[in-house]
N, C-alpha and C positions, 0 to 999 in steps of 0.2 A: 813507634819505631817503624821505619820503613821496611819493606820486604827485602830479604837478603838472598833471594834466588835470582840469578842473572842469566842472560841468554847463553853465556859460555858454558853453563852447566846443564843445559837442556839435554845434551847427549849423554850426560852422566846420570841424571836423575832417574833414567830408566833402570839403572842398576841399584836404586835405592832398595834396601832390603830389610824392612821391618818384619815382613811376613807375619808369622804367628809368634813373634819374638817374646821371650820371657825376659823380664827385667832383672838383671843379675845384681841385686843388692849384695849377694854373696855367691860365690861359685857353687855350682851344683856338683854333686858327686859323680864321678865317672861310672859308666855302666858295667864294664868288665875289662879284664886285662887283654882280651883278644879282640875288642871292639875297634874297628878301623877309625871311627870318629874319635875315640879316646886317644888312639895312637897319634893321630894328627894333632889334636889339641895339646897333648903332653909334650910332643916334639917341639911345640912352640912355647912351652913354659906355662901351660895352664895350671900346673900344680902350685905356681907362685901367685895366682890371681887372688886368692883369699887374703893376701897381705896388702893388696893395693888399696890405699886410702884415697888417692887422687891421681889422675892421669891427665896430662896436658899434651896437646898436639895441634899443629896447624896443617890443614888440608889445602894443598896447592894443586892447581891445574895450569899447565902451559900448553896452549894450542895455537898454532900459527904464531901471530905476533901478540896474542892476548895472554894475560896472566890473571888468575883469580885465586884468592885465598880467604880462608876464614879459620878462626882459632877456637878451640874448645878447652874447657876445664870440666872434667867429669869426676864427681865423687860418688862412685858406684854404691857404696854402702848406705849413703843418704839418698841416692836417687837424684842428686842435684847436678844440674848442667848449666854452665855459663858459656854463652856464645859471644864472640867478639869479631865483628866484620864491618867494613865500610864505616869505621869510626863509631859504631854503636856497640853497646854491651847489653845483653839480656841474660838474666838468671831465672831459672824456673825449676820446678821439681817434676820429674817424669811421671809421678803418680797423680799429677794435677793438670795434665795436658787437656786443653779444651780447643775449641775451633780457632781461637785467636793465636794459639801456639802450635797448631798442627803442622803448618808449613815449616816452621823452625825445627820442630822435632823430627820431621821427615828428613831435613838436611842433616841433623845429628845422626840419625839412623844410617843414612847413606854413607857419611864419612866414617862412622864407627865401623860399619861393615867392611869397608875397604881396609881399615886399620887392624881389625880384630876378627876377621872372618874365621880363622882356625878355632877361636873360642866360641863363636856363634854355633859351631857344629855341636857343642855340648848344650849351650843355652837354648837352642832352637830344636833340639833333636826330636821333640814330640810333634814338630810342625812340618816335617818333610819326610819323604822316603829317599832311600839312597841305594846306589849300586857301586860296587868296587870291582875294577878290572885290574889284573896284575900288571899288564904291560900293553901300551899302545904308544903311538907317536904323538908327541905334544904338538899343538897347533902352531906355535911360534918358531920354536927351534927345531922341530922334527926329531926331538930326542926321545928315546924309549923311556917311558915313565909309567907309574901307576896312575890310574884315573879314578877319581871319586866323583860320581855324579849325584847331586842332591836336587830334589824337585819339591818345591814348597806346595802346600795345599792351596785350594782355591778360595778359602775363606780366611778373613782376618788380615791385618797388616795393611801397609800402604800399597804394596805391589804383589798381590797374591798370584800363585801359579807359575812363578819364574823358576828357572833351572840354572845351576852352576856346575860346570865341569872343572874340577880341581886336579891339576897334574902334579904328582908328588914324586920326589926322589926316593932313593932307597931308605933314607932316614925319616920319611914321612913329612918332609918339609915341602910346603907349597912353592912351586917354581913358576907355574903359569896357571891361568884360569880362563874359562870362556863363560860369558853370560849369555843365556838364551831366554829372551822375553817370552813369557807364556809357554815355556817348554817347547818351543818350536824346534823341529829337527834340523832346520837349516843352520849353517854356521852363524854364530853370534859375534859378540864383541870380545876379542882376545886381549889379554894383558899379561905382561911378565910380573913376577914377584921377585924383587931383587933388593939389594942394599939392606940386608938384615942387620939389626942392631940389638944389643941386649940392654934392657932397662928393667931394673928390679926383678931380674929373673925371667922377664918376658922376652921372647924372641919375636921381633917386630920387623916386618918388611916395610922399608921406607921409600921404595921406588917402584913405580909401575910404568912401563912403556906401553902405550896404547895403540901404536901404529900411526902412520902418517906424520911421525915426528912429535906427536902429542905425548905429554908426560903427566902423570898424577903422582904426587909425592908428598911426604910428610917431613916437616921441620919442627923445631922447638919441642921435641919429645922430652917429657920429664915424667917419671913415675915416682910417687911418694909412697913409701911403705914405712911402718913403724920401725 
């Protein structure tokens, strides 16, 4: 099978976020009722994750005149992932990733992080430090919002040491974020979080405007639960 990473995604792969990721065959229990990480995850429907048997989505990027897409089917309880891109299909188990699968798994982690970042706050919570600020101006809209900064550790994962600033509304929904590679203090890559849809109790943002007219978005979303 040919490689499925193309030049149009080079600017996005820096946002790939395996970090010290835990593989969620089942959802982990929240830490406490007052925990900001839990509040964000629950606002996005994390309490419904345990019922998810299969989730499907297509990751799309439009930049200038180019379009890129790849589709995924993930069975989290089994750890099984199927990738469909450029006319090829690949199925593998995340417990059995080796050097021949690493690039494909990195693509899965990147796309899944964009799709399910509020849940990664719970799955990865032992892998990062965080800080919560009650109010600051968001980078895209300049709107007063809460700011949750997470900084991943320097060990493990595909891109260790990176930082994310998540901008939250009063209901703890993510509305914007900033990615800062290597936790650099300089402004990083900003994106909106829009187009929320409800699937199987999950609240999923399906549209991200990246600046310069670029868009990253999700189509073909389907969640199967018993």
